[in-house]
C-alpha positions, -999 to 999 in steps of 0.1 A, spaced: 355 -361 -782 384 -386 -778 390 -380 -744 353 -386 -733 351 -415 -754 383 -431 -739 367 -424 -702 335 -439 -716 353 -467 -720 370 -467 -689 334 -462 -669 323 -496 -685 354 -508 -677 355 -503 -643 318 -515 -638 323 -546 -652 353 -547 -632 339 -538 -593 310 -560 -598 336 -594 -601 360 -581 -575 337 -589 -543 335 -628 -561 371 -624 -561 381 -606 -528 357 -634 -510 373 -664 -531 404 -653 -516 392 -655 -481 377 -686 -484 408 -699 -505 387 -709 -539 349 -704 -550 334 -734 -534 321 -713 -508 313 -681 -524 277 -696 -540 263 -694 -502 273 -657 -499 256 -648 -532 228 -622 -515 255 -605 -493 277 -602 -524 252 -588 -548 242 -562 -522 278 -555 -510 289 -553 -551 255 -529 -561 267 -502 -531 304 -506 -538 298 -495 -574 276 -465 -565 302 -455 -537 330 -462 -561 318 -442 -588 308 -412 -568 343 -411 -555 357 -408 -584 335 -388 -607 338 -365 -578 381 -361 -578 376 -356 -614 388 -389 -624 368 -391 -659 379 -361 -670 416 -372 -675 439 -381 -703 458 -412 -692 478 -410 -722 502 -389 -694 489 -397 -663 515 -394 -639 516 -397 -599 491 -372 -594 464 -394 -611 480 -424 -588 473 -402 -558 438 -395 -568 433 -430 -580 437 -437 -541 421 -413 -525 387 -425 -548 394 -460 -538 395 -451 -500 367 -430 -499 345 -451 -523 354 -483 -503 348 -467 -469 314 -454 -482 306 -488 -496 316 -507 -461 293 -484 -439 266 -483 -464 268 -527 -469 271 -525 -424 237 -508 -425 218 -525 -453 235 -560 -438 215 -555 -404 181 -546 -421 177 -565 -444 195 -599 -449 196 -628 -422 219 -617 -392 233 -655 -392 247 -654 -431 272 -626 -423 296 -617 -452 332 -619 -440 344 -587 -422 377 -587 -448 359 -585 -476 357 -551 -481 394 -543 -472 403 -571 -503 378 -556 -522 396 -520 -517 433 -535 -523 421 -553 -555 402 -521 -564 437 -502 -563 456 -525 -588 425 -527 -613 412 -488 -610 450 -480 -616 464 -506 -638 433 -500 -661 444 -461 -665 483 -465 -662 486 -491 -687 483 -465 -719 511 -449 -703 530 -483 -705 522 -492 -733 529 -456 -750 564 -454 -730 573 -490 -744 561 -478 -782 581 -452 -778 612 -473 -769 606 -500 -794 601 -473 -818 618 -447 -843 619 -419 -818 651 -429 -800 665 -415 -830 662 -385 -825 694 -363 -817 707 -380 -787 713 -356 -759 727 -352 -721 702 -333 -694 728 -313 -669 711 -314 -640 691 -343 -627 669 -316 -607 632 -311 -609 639 -293 -640 659 -318 -653 636 -343 -650 610 -325 -665 630 -316 -693 632 -355 -699 599 -366 -693 587 -336 -717 614 -348 -742 606 -384 -743 564 -376 -747 570 -358 -774 587 -364 -809 582 -332 -829 611 -319 -804 633 -345 -825 662 -353 -793 663 -382 -774 679 -379 -738 704 -408 -731 715 -396 -694 720 -368 -669 749 -356 -657 748 -339 -621 777 -333 -597 760 -345 -568 779 -378 -559 750 -392 -547 730 -391 -577 758 -407 -600 750 -441 -612 712 -440 -598 685 -437 -625 657 -412 -622 625 -411 -649 644 -443 -665 677 -431 -673 709 -436 -657 729 -406 -634 763 -409 -658 786 -384 -642 798 -352 -629 799 -322 -658 838 -329 -662 829 -359 -674 806 -346 -704 835 -350 -735 843 -388 -724 806 -398 -719 795 -379 -747 819 -400 -772 806 -431 -756 773 -426 -760 776 -410 -795 762 -376 -777 758 -346 -800 739 -321 -777 744 -316 -746 708 -297 -726 716 -277 -696 684 -277 -672 693 -261 -644 673 -225 -643 685 -216 -608 723 -228 -617 749 -190 -613 764 -176 -643 802 -189 -637 786 -230 -637 768 -225 -669 797 -205 -681 818 -233 -673 798 -259 -685 798 -244 -722 834 -239 -722 836 -278 -720 809 -284 -742 823 -260 -767 857 -274 -763 842 -316 -768 824 -300 -802 788 -304 -786 756 -282 -789 745 -266 -763 710 -260 -756 689 -245 -724 659 -246 -709 645 -210 -698 657 -190 -666 635 -193 -634 618 -156 -642 609 -173 -674 592 -202 -659 575 -186 -627 560 -159 -658 543 -187 -672 558 -173 -712 574 -205 -714 579 -238 -708 606 -260 -696 610 -278 -729 615 -244 -746 646 -251 -755 673 -220 -770 708 -212 -773 729 -204 -741 730 -169 -739 746 -144 -726 717 -137 -696 722 -175 -687 765 -166 -679 753 -138 -661 728 -156 -644 727 -163 -604 703 -166 -577 672 -148 -587 660 -125 -558 629 -141 -544 600 -117 -537 568 -120 -518 548 -121 -547 516 -126 -526 520 -90 -510 526 -73 -545 497 -88 -552 478 -80 -526 484 -42 -536 478 -37 -570 452 -67 -575 415 -49 -583 435 -16 -587 442 11 -607 480 16 -619 499 41 -637 531 33 -653 549 62 -671 574 52 -694 552 23 -701 567 14 -736 607 8 -724 621 -16 -717 615 -17 -678 581 2 -678 570 -25 -706 580 -51 -682 563 -36 -650 532 -35 -669 537 -73 -680 539 -85 -645 512 -62 -628 488 -71 -659 496 -108 -648 489 -100 -609 458 -92 -614 453 -53 -618 420 -40 -626 428 -7 -648 464 -1 -656 473 37 -676 500 29 -700 516 65 -706 542 73 -728 555 100 -751 565 75 -782 526 65 -798 552 32 -812 565 21 -781 527 26 -759 507 10 -792 530 -24 -794 527 -28 -754 490 -21 -758 484 -46 -785 505 -73 -767 488 -74 -736 454 -67 -747 458 -101 -769 473 -121 -738 441 -122 -723 443 -107 -685 403 -114 -678 386 -84 -672 416 -58 -673 409 -24 -684 440 -14 -705 441 30 -717 470 37 -733 476 71 -730 504 98 -755 516 123 -731 551 141 -719 559 139 -687 573 175 -691 540 187 -695 528 202 -660 488 206 -668 488 175 -687 504 151 -660 476 165 -640 445 165 -661 455 128 -667 459 122 -631 426 139 -622 413 115 -644 421 82 -639 429 83 -602 456 57 -597 462 44 -565 501 33 -573 525 50 -590 554 32 -614 577 65 -632 599 45 -651 602 76 -681 638 93 -679 664 101 -707 692 72 -693 720 70 -716 751 87 -709 770 101 -736 737 114 -757 727 132 -722 764 145 -720 759 159 -758 720 173 -746 722 182 -707 688 209 -710 674 176 -724 680 151 -694 674 186 -669 637 190 -681 625 151 -688 643 138 -655 643 166 -632 613 184 -644 597 152 -655 601 137 -619 587 171 -606 553 170 -627 549 135 -619 548 139 -579 531 166 -581 505 152 -596 503 121 -578 505 144 -544 474 164 -560 458 133 -567 463 114 -530 485 88 -550 491 62 -517 520 47 -535 550 61 -557 582 44 -571 612 62 -585 625 43 -608 664 53 -601 700 42 -616 727 32 -593 745 65 -619 725 90 -593 755 74 -566 787 103 -569 774 110 -599 800 120 -628 779 127 -652 747 151 -660 723 120 -663 730 106 -633 729 139 -617 695 141 -629 683 108 -612 701 116 -581 678 149 -581 648 134 -591 656 108 -562 657 138 -540 624 153 -551 606 117 -542 625 118 -504 615 156 -502 576 148 -509 583 116 -486 596 135 -461 572 165 -461 537 145 -465 546 109 -450 531 95 -482 550 62 -492 574 75 -517 606 56 -527 633 56 -556 647 17 -566 684 21 -583 693 -5 -608 729 -16 -624 728 -18 -658 701 -40 -671 707 -70 -698 688 -65 -733 669 -31 -725 672 -11 -755 702 7 -758 725 -14 -733 759 -28 -743 746 -64 -749 726 -57 -781 750 -32 -793 781 -57 -787 755 -82 -809 753 -62 -839 789 -57 -840 799 -92 -838 771 -94 -866 786 -69 -888 822 -85 -886 833 -70 -857 854 -51 -839 834 -52 -802 846 -17 -792 852 -15 -753 858 20 -738 886 4 -712 899 -35 -702 891 -21 -663 855 -16 -672 835 -31 -645 794 -33 -646 767 -46 -620 743 -62 -639 707 -77 -638 680 -90 -659 648 -73 -669 624 -92 -651 644 -89 -620 650 -54 -617 611 -50 -622 605 -74 -591 624 -55 -571 601 -22 -586 573 -46 -571 584 -55 -543 599 -19 -532 557 -5 -536 553 -34 -507 583 -26 -485 586 13 -484 569 33 -458 581 64 -475 615 82 -486 633 47 -489 659 43 -516 659 5 -526 688 -15 -542 696 -50 -555 724 -71 -542 738 -81 -577 769 -96 -562 802 -87 -580 806 -66 -608 813 -72 -643 839 -63 -667 828 -52 -699 855 -69 -718 845 -103 -706 816 -94 -714 826 -90 -754 847 -119 -749 817 -143 -737 792 -128 -766 819 -134 -791 825 -172 -781 790 -174 -777 784 -164 -813 808 -194 -826 837 -167 -835 874 -172 -821 887 -140 -805 914 -123 -827 909 -146 -851 875 -138 -865 866 -111 -843 888 -85 -826 878 -61 -798 892 -29 -802 894 -2 -769 883 32 -775 886 54 -744 865 63 -717 833 83 -726 827 120 -711 811 112 -679 821 72 -673 834 61 -645 851 24 -646 833 9 -616 798 25 -604 784 22 -570 758 15 -549 757 38 -523 770 73 -515 792 72 -486 773 92 -463 740 68 -474 733 45 -438 719 8 -456 708 -26 -447 692 -58 -457 656 -55 -461 637 -88 -448 646 -102 -483 677 -115 -482 687 -99 -516 675 -64 -512 689 -37 -495 678 -4 -481 686 29 -479 673 67 -462 690 92 -482 719 108 -472 724 142 -454 720 168 -480 694 151 -500 663 167 -485 652 200 -496 636 228 -477 614 235 -509 615 228 -547 626 266 -558 661 257 -568 649 228 -587 623 245 -604 650 271 -609 670 244 -624 643 232 -646 629 269 -660 666 276 -668 669 245 -686 634 249 -701 648 285 -715 683 274 -726 701 292 -699 732 268 -695 753 291 -676 719 294 -648 721 258 -647 753 250 -638 750 275 -609 718 262 -602 733 229 -597 767 239 -580 745 255 -550 726 224 -551 752 193 -554 782 217 -542 803 185 -538 800 174 -574 818 196 -602 793 202 -629 809 214 -660 782 213 -690 788 211 -725 786 248 -735 787 238 -774 752 229 -774 728 253 -755 700 242 -777 668 253 -761 636 227 -757 604 230 -757 584 245 -729 559 217 -726 558 225 -683 542 260 -681 508 271 -668 493 270 -699 509 236 -710 538 252 -734 551 285 -746 557 298 -780 593 283 -797 599 320 -813 597 336 -775 620 306 -760 642 307 -786 645 344 -782 653 344 -743 678 316 -750 700 337 -772 703 368 -750 709 344 -719 731 317 -736 756 348 -737 750 365 -711 
């Protein structure tokens, strides 16, 4: 209502102004109003045509649907285009009308339409940008400048957008006084009415001079080392530090530039994000049925979000935990993804018959297999579960996919599958082998994607450290030299989706994750971010390497040839020698041994399949598991327990 009323006022002002402007234009041409009366007939005709043409042009370009209090360069360009079109139309119409309707002797000077267009540009622009100018002056003269005084680090696009939002939105309560940028060409320049005061090393001096208490880091693409350095400078100067969201959150649309938050560990690790071809992914999943196993997990749920955003028609949310599936189903249902059909499916990937029924019923075109057990110490204590879920479950999903004619299949793997030192890594390597075998045998585009550690995923090290800090410590680190590769959840999922488009069959994709990060450095950063002093407030305690852990993970095995893809940050490798099954009989025998608790037989099968890797399982926990992948969908637990008891002591 308010916007419509304001544009009606503008329309009235336009008509009045456009009626007067031709007379002013002619007066400028004749150096006064004395000779204007001799052209009244011509002026009346031109003014009428000009009003009609300008109105049509401005209406067509949507200038009467704008909220001019927030006018910007975009609106100025629209005004220019509308005036140009309207003026051209009026000139052509007048030339035709003049030749047919008026006395050819008394012609209107040909410069009048040009002068009219120039005056119209100033009039229309001034009329509409006036509210913006007045609002800016009002804010500067009013109490808006009494908010928390802040410096914005980063005088680029994100920084100026942040300054614009902060100055126009009083509710944020932050008043920017200047920019900080290390580019010498920007220093002492003015952007959006604010000066660029110096580089990041000058922050303490500038903050003291300008009575600044807060620093906003507006560099969504900055690497973690830069964010860490700025954070340390600000902490040393006693300044509060906020940041705008990272580039993934901005692209996804989940948050706005002005959504300020505290600096988090993800910011300190942040690096140049992978630039993936979202158009190719949208073409792959757009309008299609997509199935995600483990859809309630950290990676699986993010796959669902991004696939939904890219225009999938149906999304099958498959998972074993009903609460997790319920949560992601509710979230996506409330997000308003157009005509997207969501189908929650509670099922265990270890149930072979159930998988085949689900695939036959829903007929997906693309499958992302994210369901897996992933915690190394937990799987060391429960090797039977690791095999039945990670190997048996993958076998069932791959088999069901092949039977249903699935065109694209992506397995979520891990860097722990490279030269595995634990049962979790072994089972994920076997899962890769299964996918590779099907691809080689059938020619289908089935691929694997390896990750390093994923920040903020459930059970990962960062949430553990945060809980330990909240409890007052100590923060436990297994070894001072322990190092891991890290990536964010959105980045991992972008890689998964890109792999679905790049893969032709049998490849293993790996993200270039830069240099590995020391876990102890991660712990120190989190302690500092939480406002504590290492040692005095929160101490770090070393607990020793756990069973199956390596000091540093590798991304490729020694016999795997790998190269960069068309995407600079994405590697691709063909599985190395020995990773191709002649058939799946050995894997099936391994899974059956795990189902029935025959742990010694499992060891024998693993040694035969992976002779280069010493396998030693925990014989103290030969706990039988439910047999969920038998032909009838399950076998009596009592029968399984009897077989387990006899085999475990053989």
